C-alpha positions in Angstrom: 129.7 82.7 89.0 128.1 82.5 92.7 124.7 82.8 92.4 123.6 78.7 92.4 125.9 78.4 95.9 123.9 81.4 97.1 120.5 80.2 95.8 121.0 76.7 97.7 121.9 78.5 100.8 118.8 80.8 100.8 116.6 77.8 99.9 118.1 76.4 103.0 117.3 79.2 105.3 114.0 79.4 103.6 112.9 75.5 104.4 114.4 76.0 107.7 112.0 78.9 108.2 109.0 76.6 107.0 110.5 73.2 108.7 109.8 75.6 112.1 107.0 78.1 111.3 104.5 74.5 109.9 102.9 73.8 113.0 101.4 77.5 114.3 98.2 78.2 113.1 99.1 82.0 112.8 101.6 81.0 110.1 101.0 81.6 106.3 104.2 80.5 104.7 105.3 81.2 101.3 104.9 78.5 98.6 108.7 78.1 97.4 108.5 75.7 94.9 106.0 74.8 92.6 105.0 72.4 89.6 105.1 75.7 87.4 108.0 77.7 89.3 110.4 78.3 91.7 111.5 81.2 94.1 114.5 82.6 94.2 114.4 82.8 97.8 115.6 86.3 98.4 113.1 86.9 100.7 111.0 84.9 103.0 107.7 87.0 103.3 105.9 85.3 106.6 102.3 85.9 106.9 101.0 86.1 110.3 96.8 84.8 110.4 94.0 87.1 111.7 96.0 90.3 112.5 95.6 93.6 111.5 98.1 96.3 110.6 98.9 97.3 114.0 99.6 94.2 115.8 101.7 93.5 112.5 103.7 96.9 112.9 103.4 95.5 116.9 105.3 92.1 116.5 107.8 93.8 113.9 108.2 96.0 116.9 108.7 93.3 119.1 111.1 91.8 116.9 113.4 94.8 116.2 113.6 94.9 120.3 115.0 92.0 120.1 118.0 92.6 117.9 116.2 91.0 114.8 115.9 93.0 111.7 112.8 92.0 109.7 110.8 94.5 106.6 107.5 94.6 105.1 108.5 94.3 101.4 105.1 94.0 100.0 103.5 97.6 100.0 100.3 97.9 97.6 100.9 100.4 94.9 97.5 102.4 96.1 99.4 103.0 99.1 102.4 104.6 97.1 102.1 108.7 96.6 101.7 108.3 92.8 99.0 105.9 93.3 97.3 108.2 95.3 97.6 111.0 93.3 96.8 108.8 90.3 93.6 108.1 92.2 94.1 104.6 93.5 92.1 104.0 96.9 93.5 101.2 99.1 89.8 100.2 99.7 89.4 99.1 95.7 92.2 96.6 96.6 91.1 94.4 99.5 93.4 91.2 99.0 96.7 93.5 98.4 95.7 95.2 101.5 95.6 92.0 103.1 98.6 90.9 102.0 100.6 93.7 103.2 99.0 94.3 106.6 99.6 90.7 107.7 103.3 90.5 106.2 106.9 90.0 107.6 110.2 89.7 105.7 112.5 87.7 107.6 116.5 87.6 107.2 117.4 84.9 104.4 121.0 86.2 103.8 123.2 82.5 103.3 125.4 83.4 105.8 123.3 83.2 108.7 124.0 80.0 110.7 121.5 77.6 112.8 122.3 79.1 116.0 121.4 82.7 114.0 118.5 81.3 112.7 116.9 79.4 115.3 117.1 83.1 117.3 115.2 84.6 114.2 112.5 81.9 115.1 112.1 81.8 118.8 111.6 85.7 118.3 109.6 85.3 116.2 106.9 83.3 117.6 107.6 84.8 121.1 106.5 88.2 119.4 103.6 87.0 118.2 102.1 85.4 121.0 103.2 88.6 122.8 101.2 90.9 120.9 97.9 88.2 120.2 98.1 87.5 124.0 97.7 90.6 125.1 
């Protein structure tokens, strides 16, 4: 019963992030709609161009220290125990590794206020600048 309303609010959050991050050359934004499909916007997987996994982790640490909870939602299957035991090796999946090692999922819950969204964006921008220019 609440899905359509919550979807609208999550889309609003995603559009806010897109409008704020689109001018940063390091920001790789998710596609939330195309002619064939539309995202439910349940996550906002922001990717940072040309960084290492260690830099991604440092950016996450900076963001978390500022009180913003972020995560990495995409973990390639070869990094999971079952698939490792089946013989899958990460070096055989370079695109999966690249997507995972550069991704930070930002908060998208519908209750986020504009001032909180602004704080998330400013915190992410500052964290990226801190890590890329250190």
